[in-house]
C-alpha positions in Angstrom: 0.0 0.0 0.0 1.4 3.4 -1.0 1.0 5.8 1.9 1.3 9.3 0.4 1.9 12.5 2.3 -1.4 13.7 0.7 -3.3 10.8 2.2 -1.8 11.5 5.7 -2.8 15.1 5.6 -6.3 14.3 4.3 -6.7 11.7 7.0 -5.7 14.2 9.7 -7.5 17.2 8.2 -9.6 19.3 10.6 -7.6 18.1 13.6 -8.1 20.5 16.6 -5.4 19.0 18.8 -2.0 20.7 18.5 0.3 19.4 15.8 3.5 17.9 17.2 5.6 17.6 14.0 9.3 18.5 14.2 12.4 17.3 16.0 10.8 16.7 19.3 11.0 13.3 21.0 7.9 11.2 20.2 6.0 9.8 23.1 5.8 6.0 23.1 2.5 4.1 23.4 2.5 0.3 23.2 -0.6 -1.1 21.6 -1.5 -4.8 21.7 -4.1 -6.6 19.6 -5.0 -9.9 17.7 -4.0 -10.3 14.1 -7.4 -9.6 12.5 -8.9 -7.0 10.2 -10.1 -4.9 13.2 -6.5 -3.9 14.1 -5.8 -2.2 10.7 -6.4 1.4 11.8 -3.4 1.1 14.2 -1.1 -0.2 11.5 -2.3 2.4 9.0 -1.8 5.1 11.6 1.8 4.0 12.1 2.7 3.5 8.4 1.0 6.7 7.2 2.5 8.9 9.9 -0.8 9.9 11.5 0.4 9.0 15.0 3.7 10.7 14.4 1.6 13.7 13.4 0.2 13.7 16.9 3.6 13.3 18.5 3.3 9.6 19.2 5.6 6.6 18.6 3.1 3.8 18.5 4.6 0.3 18.9 2.4 -2.7 17.9 2.4 -6.2 19.3 0.3 -9.1 18.2 -1.4 -11.3 20.7 -3.7 -14.4 20.4 -6.8 -12.6 21.6 -8.1 -9.4 23.1 -8.4 -11.2 26.4 -4.7 -12.0 26.4 -3.8 -8.5 25.4 -6.1 -7.1 28.2 -4.3 -9.1 30.8 -1.0 -7.8 29.5 -2.2 -4.2 29.7 -3.7 -4.7 33.1 -0.3 -6.0 34.2 1.5 -3.0 32.7 3.0 -4.7 29.7 1.4 -2.2 27.4 -0.7 1.0 27.4 -3.5 0.2 25.0 -5.2 -3.0 23.9 -7.7 -3.8 21.1 -10.2 -5.9 23.0 -13.8 -7.0 23.0 -16.7 -5.5 25.0 -17.2 -8.7 27.0 -13.6 -8.6 28.3 -14.1 -4.9 29.3 -17.4 -5.7 31.0 -15.8 -8.5 33.0 -12.9 -6.2 34.0 -15.4 -3.6 35.1 -17.4 -6.2 37.1 -14.2 -7.0 39.0 -13.4 -3.3 39.7 -10.5 -3.4 37.2 -10.5 0.1 35.6 -10.1 -0.9 32.0 -12.0 1.6 29.8 -12.5 2.3 26.1 -10.5 5.1 24.7 -11.3 4.7 21.0 -14.0 2.8 19.0 -13.3 -0.3 16.9 -15.3 -2.8 15.0 -18.9 -2.0 14.1 -20.8 -5.2 13.7 -24.1 -5.1 11.8 -26.3 -8.2 12.2 -26.7 -8.8 8.5 -23.1 -7.9 7.6 -21.2 -9.4 10.4 -17.6 -10.7 9.7 -18.1 -13.3 12.4 -19.3 -16.8 11.5 -19.9 -20.2 13.1 -18.6 -22.9 10.8 -19.1 -26.7 10.7 -17.6 -29.4 8.5 -19.1 -29.6 5.0 -20.4 -33.1 5.8 -21.6 -32.3 9.3 -25.2 -33.2 10.3 -25.4 -30.0 12.3 -27.9 -27.5 10.9 -29.7 -25.9 14.0 -28.9 -24.9 17.5 -30.5 -28.1 18.8 -28.0 -30.1 16.8 -25.2 -28.5 18.8 -26.6 -29.8 22.1 -23.8 -31.7 23.9 -21.3 -30.7 21.2 -17.9 -29.0 21.3 -17.8 -25.4 20.1 -14.7 -23.2 19.9 -14.0 -19.5 20.2 -10.7 -17.5 20.2 -11.1 -17.2 24.0 -13.3 -19.1 26.4 -15.2 -16.1 27.8 -15.1 -13.7 24.8 -17.8 -11.9 23.0 -17.8 -14.5 20.1 -18.4 -17.2 22.7 -21.5 -15.6 24.2 -22.8 -14.6 20.7 -22.6 -18.3 19.8 -24.4 -19.3 23.0 -27.2 -16.8 22.3 -27.6 -18.1 18.7 -27.8 -21.7 20.0 -30.5 -20.8 22.5 -32.5 -18.8 19.9 -32.3 -21.7 17.4 -33.7 -24.6 19.4 -30.6 -25.5 21.4 -29.5 -25.3 25.0 -26.1 -23.5 25.4 -25.7 -25.0 28.9 -25.1 -28.4 27.3 -22.2 -27.4 25.0 -18.5 -27.7 25.7 -16.9 -24.4 24.8 -13.1 -24.6 24.1 -10.5 -22.0 23.3 -8.9 -22.1 19.9 -7.0 -19.3 18.1 -8.4 -18.7 14.7 -5.2 -19.8 13.1 -5.7 -23.4 14.2 -9.5 -23.6 14.6 -10.2 -24.9 11.0 -7.7 -27.7 11.5 -9.3 -28.7 14.8 -12.7 -28.8 13.1 -11.3 -31.0 10.3 -9.7 -33.3 12.8 -12.9 -33.7 14.8 -11.6 -31.9 17.9 -14.4 -29.4 17.6 -17.9 -29.8 16.1 -18.3 -26.1 15.3 -16.0 -23.1 15.4 -16.7 -19.4 15.7 -14.2 -16.9 14.3 -13.8 -13.7 12.4 -12.7 -12.7 8.9 -10.4 -13.0 7.1 -9.9 -16.5 8.7 -13.4 -17.4 7.8 -12.8 -16.9 4.1 -9.6 -18.9 4.2 -11.4 -21.8 5.9 -14.3 -21.7 3.4 -11.8 -21.6 0.4 -10.6 -25.1 1.5 -14.1 -26.6 0.7 -14.0 -28.5 4.0 -16.3 -26.3 5.9 -19.6 -24.5 5.5 -21.4 -21.7 7.3 -23.8 -22.7 10.1 -24.6 -19.2 11.4 -23.9 -15.5 11.9 -24.1 -15.6 15.7 -24.5 -11.8 16.1 -27.9 -11.9 14.5 -29.0 -13.3 17.9 -27.6 -10.3 19.8 -28.5 -7.0 18.1 -28.5 -5.1 14.8 -25.7 -2.6 15.5 -22.9 -3.5 17.9 -19.4 -2.3 18.8 -17.8 -5.7 19.4 -14.3 -4.4 20.1 -12.3 -1.2 20.6 -9.2 0.3 22.0 -8.9 0.3 25.8 -6.5 1.5 28.5 -6.4 1.5 32.2 -8.2 4.6 33.6 -5.2 5.6 36.0 -2.9 5.5 33.0 -5.2 7.7 31.0 -5.6 10.1 33.9 -1.8 10.5 34.2 -1.4 11.0 30.5 -4.7 12.6 29.4 -3.2 14.8 26.7 -1.2 11.9 25.2 -4.1 9.5 25.3 -6.5 12.1 23.8 -4.0 12.5 20.9 -3.9 8.7 20.5 -7.7 8.6 20.3 -7.8 11.3 17.7 -5.1 9.5 15.7 -7.2 6.3 15.7 -10.2 8.3 14.6 -8.3 9.8 11.7 -6.8 6.5 10.6 -10.2 4.7 10.8 -11.7 7.4 8.6 -9.2 6.6 5.9 -9.3 2.8 6.2 -13.1 2.7 6.2 -13.1 4.7 3.0 -10.2 2.8 1.3 -10.6 -0.8 2.3 -9.1 -2.3 -0.9 -6.0 -0.2 -0.4 -5.4 -1.8 3.0 -5.3 -5.3 1.8 -1.5 -5.6 1.4 -1.0 -4.2 4.9 -3.5 -6.5 6.5 -1.9 -9.4 4.6 1.5 -8.6 6.1 0.4 -8.6 9.8 -2.2 -11.5 9.6 -0.2 -13.7 7.2 -3.4 -14.1 5.0 -3.1 -14.2 1.3 -4.2 -10.9 -0.3 -6.8 -12.6 -2.5 -8.4 -14.2 0.6 -8.7 -10.8 2.3 -10.1 -9.3 -0.8 -13.0 -11.8 -0.8 -13.7 -11.6 2.9 -16.2 -9.4 4.7 -14.1 -6.5 5.9 -14.4 -4.8 9.3 -15.3 -1.1 9.5 -14.9 1.1 12.5 -17.2 3.4 14.4 -16.1 7.0 14.1 -16.9 7.8 17.8 -17.8 5.8 20.9 -21.5 5.3 21.2 -22.9 3.7 24.4 -25.9 2.3 22.5 -23.6 0.0 20.5 -22.1 -1.4 23.7 -25.2 -1.9 25.9 -26.6 -5.1 24.2 -23.4 -6.9 24.8 -23.2 -5.8 28.4 -26.8 -7.0 28.9 -26.0 -10.3 27.2 -23.0 -10.9 29.4 -25.2 -10.5 32.5 -27.9 -12.8 31.0 -25.3 -15.6 30.6 -23.8 -14.9 34.1 -20.5 -13.9 32.7 -20.8 -10.8 34.9 -22.9 -10.4 38.0 -25.2 -7.6 36.7 -25.6 -5.2 33.8 -24.5 -1.6 34.1 -24.6 1.6 32.0 -22.2 1.4 29.0 -21.0 4.9 29.8 -19.1 3.5 32.8 -16.6 1.8 30.5 -16.0 4.9 28.2 -13.1 7.2 29.1 -13.6 10.9 29.3 -10.5 11.2 27.1 -12.2 9.3 24.3 -12.7 10.9 20.9 -16.1 12.6 20.7 -17.9 13.4 17.5 -17.5 17.0 16.5 -14.5 17.6 18.7 
C-alpha cells in the first residue's frame, strides 16, 4: 500500500489538537491486539505517519486474543489493547478500571464478519443439533463465545449443554477438520480462508441473535494510565479516529498491509467481509453486549455502558 503525504494530511484534516511535528521526541505508546482486520487502523496510523503527526511513537504487538492483550495491559506490559466488549465488561465487574479510549469494529447483524462454521459433511444445521457438542471461540469467555451461545439458544438448542473450548483462529479450522471441535466461531479473514478449503460451511452468523448494531471491540486502556497521560491519550484517540476514517473509505488499499500482519493471502482478504470502525464511541452499541453478558452470568449484573467509556475518548464534532 502506498501511503502518500497527501493521504496522511487528508486523514488528519480538521484536527483540533495541537500538531507535534518536528524534531521533538515522540511519546511511546505500546498497543496490543490480535491479528485480525479490526487492528488495521493502528497499522495504518503507524505506516502513514498519522500517529507521528500527533507526537506519538506507537509500537504494535500481536497477541492471540483481546483477552490475552487485556491481561497484559492490566499488568503493565502495554498501554492500549484492542479488545472486545465482554472482556471490558468482566474487568469492570471485578473493579478493574479498563475503559474504552477509541472505538473499533462496528458489527451489523446482516453484515457481520463473524461466523460459526461446521464441516461440510456435518449433520449440524440448527442450535438443537449442537446440544452436547464442542464449540470453539478464540477465547473461552469472549464476545464471540456468548454470541454463539445466544444463537444456539435462539435456534432450538441449550447452550448449557455445549462444551466451549478456546482455539486461536489460526488453528480452529484444522481442529474442526480433525474432529476436535464440532463447530468453530471466528472472524474474517480467517473465515474466508477456511471456506476456500471446501472442507467447511457456514452454520450461522451468531451476532444476529444479539443485536442489529454493535461495537464488538475497541481500544482500551487503564483509567489511571489515561488520567496520568490525558493529553497523550487524547491525541492517540484522535489518531485512531483519523486512521479509521481513511481505512473505512479505502478498504481495498489496506489489503497488502492486512496481509502482512495477519499472514493471510491478499486474495483471501479481498474476498472476505471487511471490518469497518465506528467514528466515535456510542454507548448504545455497547449496551446489548453488556446486557447479554449479564444474562449468561459472565458478569454479576448489567451496568450503563457509559461506565466503560473514558472521558478522554474521541467525541464526534470535537
